[in-house]
N, C-alpha and C positions, 0 to 999 in steps of 0.2 A: 778602903778603895783600892781597886786594882790599878796597876800602872798601865802605861800605854802598851798596846799590842802591835808587835811588828811582824811582818811576814817572815816565816821561817827561812833560814838560809840553807842552801844546798849542802854546805859542809858543816852544818850544825849537828854535833853528835846527839844533842838532846831533842832534835826535831822529830816529830812523828811521821813526816813525809820521807819515804825512802829516796835515797839519792838516785839520779839518773832514771827516774820513774817516767812512765808514759801512760797515763790513765786511759787515754782513748785508744791506745794500741795502734796509733797511726803509723809509728815507725815500723812495727812488725808487719802491718798490712802492706806498707810500701816496699819493704824489703823481701816479702814472701813472693817467690816466683809463681807465675801463672801455671795452672794445671795443664799438662800436655797429654796427648793421646786421644783415643776415641772413648767417648762416654757411652753409657748404656743406652741413653735416650737417642744419641746420634746414631748408634749402631742400628737400633730398631727402625729409625726413620729411613736410613739408607737401605736396609733390607726390604722395607715395604715398597719404596720407589722402584727398586730393581725388580721385585716380583711383579708389580703392576706393568712396568715396561715390557717385561718378558711376555706377559699374557697378551698385551696389545699386539706385539710383534707376531706372536704365534697366530693370533686371530686374523691379522692382515694376510699372513701367508696362506692360511687355510682358505680365506675368501678368494685370494688370487687364484689358487689352484682350482677351486670349485668353479669360478667364472671361466677359466680357461677350458675346463672340461665341458662346461655347458655350451660354449661357443665352438668347440672343436668340430669341424666338419660342416658348420653352417655356411662358411664363406668359400666353399669349394667352387672353383670356376670363376671367382672374382679376380680380375686382373689388377695387379698393383703396378704403379708407376713411380719413377723417381728413385733416389733423389736427384739424379742427373737429368739432362735434357732427353726428351723422348719425342719421336715423330707423331704429330697429330695433324688432322685434316679439319679445317674450318670452312664452313660455307658462308662466305662474306660477299654481299652485294651480287648475288647470283652466280658466283664462281667458287670453285673449290681451290683452297690454298693449303698446301702441305708445308709445315714448318717444324723446326726443332725447338721445343721450349721446355723449361722446367715446370713441374706440376704446380709450383707456387706462382707462376706467371699470371698476372691479371689479364682480363680481356683487353683492357685499355693499353697495356704494354705490348700485348701481342699485335694489336692493330697498329699502334704508332711505331714501335721499335722494329718489330719483325716484318710487318707488311708495309710499312711506310705510309699508312693512312693517317696523316697528322691532323685531319679535320676534326677528329675527336679530341677534345681538350681535357687535360687533367688539371683541374683548378685547385680544389681542396684536397684531393686524394684521400678523402675520408667518407664521402657519400652525401653529406648534407646539402651541397650546392647543386648537384645533378648536372653540372656542366659537362660531364663526360657521357651523357645519355646516348645510348644506341638502342636499336630495336632488336629484340630477340623473339622471333616468331610473332612480329608485329606488336610486341609488348615493350614499353620503355623500361630499360634497366640501367643502373649505374655501372658502367664498365670498369670503374676503378674498384668496385666492390664485388665483382664477378670474376671467378677464375676462368681462364680460357678453356680449361678442361671441361667446365660445365657447359660450354657452348658447342661441344662436339655433337653433331647430329641436329643442330638447331640452325635456323635461318637468321643470320645476323645482317642488319642493314645499318650502315653508317651515313653520315651526312654526304659523303661522296656518292653513295648509292641512290640518293633521292632523285637526282637529276637524270633525265633521259638522254641517251646518246642519239643525236640526229645528225648523222654525217660527221662533219668536222666541228660542230658546235654542240654544246650541251643545253638542252631545254630545261630551265629551272622548274622545280616543283612549285605548285601554286603557293605554298606557304613561303618558300624562299623568295619568289617574286613579290609577294605581298610585303614581306619584311623589308625588301629593298625599296619598294614604293613608299612605305610608311616610315622609313628610316627607323626601324624598330631595333636599333642597336647603337651602342656607343663604343665601348672598349672592345667588344666582340668576343670576350672569353666565354660568356654564357650563351652566345647566339647558336652554336651548333646543337647544344643540348636542348635549348628552348625550341628550335625548329623541329627537332626529332619528336619532342613531346607533343607539340601542336599538330604535327602531321599524323601521329598515332591517334590523337583525339579525333581528327577529321575522318580517319579511316574507320573508326569505331562509331562515330556519331557525325554524319555528314551535315547535320543542321544544328549545331550547338548554339546555346545562348551565351551571353557574356559570363554568366555565372558558371556555366560548364567550362569555359576557357579558364576562368579564375581557379576553379577547383583542379583542373588538369595540370596547371602550371604552379600549383601551390608548393610543390617540392623543388621548383627551379628558382635559384636565387639570382637576381639581377642586381648587382651592386650599384649600377648606374641609375636604376629606378625608371627604366623605360617601359614599365608595365602597361600604361595606357596605349602606347603604340603597338605593343605586342598583342594586346587584346584586339585592337582595331585591325591589325594585319591578319590575324587568324580568322576573324569574322568575315573579312573581305574574301579571304581564300575560300571560305565556305559558301560565299555568295549570299551572305545574310547581313552584310554591313548596313544596308539600307533599312533593315527591319529592326535592328537593335540600336539602342542609344549607348554611346560610349561614355561611361561615367569616369570621372577622375579617380585615380587610384589613391 
């Protein structure tokens, strides 16, 4: 029988296990410094990216030169404006107005700030509410989304231009008078734009139905919800209030 077996000691001269051994090689791996410098694979990757970027840049430059050559001479005679203020003439409410504006000025700002016609209201300043509606050649447009430069040579009508001058008093437009009669307003922010839209409808269609009025004012937002009174006022202004039933909105 063999005697008990004991684990070999590190300082045992008869042990088969070498002293200070590290079978897994963890100490060497831990002590070995990381490789430095550029590897062959990294060099090839970098060279490929650089070549692709150079090709794209050269292609873009060639395209720019070709586009410039193709359009050269096509815009001869076109007048450029800006970036500073330039003199323009706008035809507003039957009168010519000359003012100095930057090309980026909207029609709403030109009317309110430069001409002092504050009847046009800027509500959302983004276009969805149509509170800033004016007429351009009898067509409703959002003045906050229209550049004043685009109104040059066009007939612009604001809420101030709807009424007729009769001596010392202003005679209200039929739509304005009907709005007052039917109390078709509350806060008043949407009222000028709504009146302009309804007056444009009656000029285009003197005998509208209620559905016509609804469709015409679909882009005008009234936050107070006075749509039934607006419809009734517009139909009365057209002289058809007795022929059409006013449904609740």
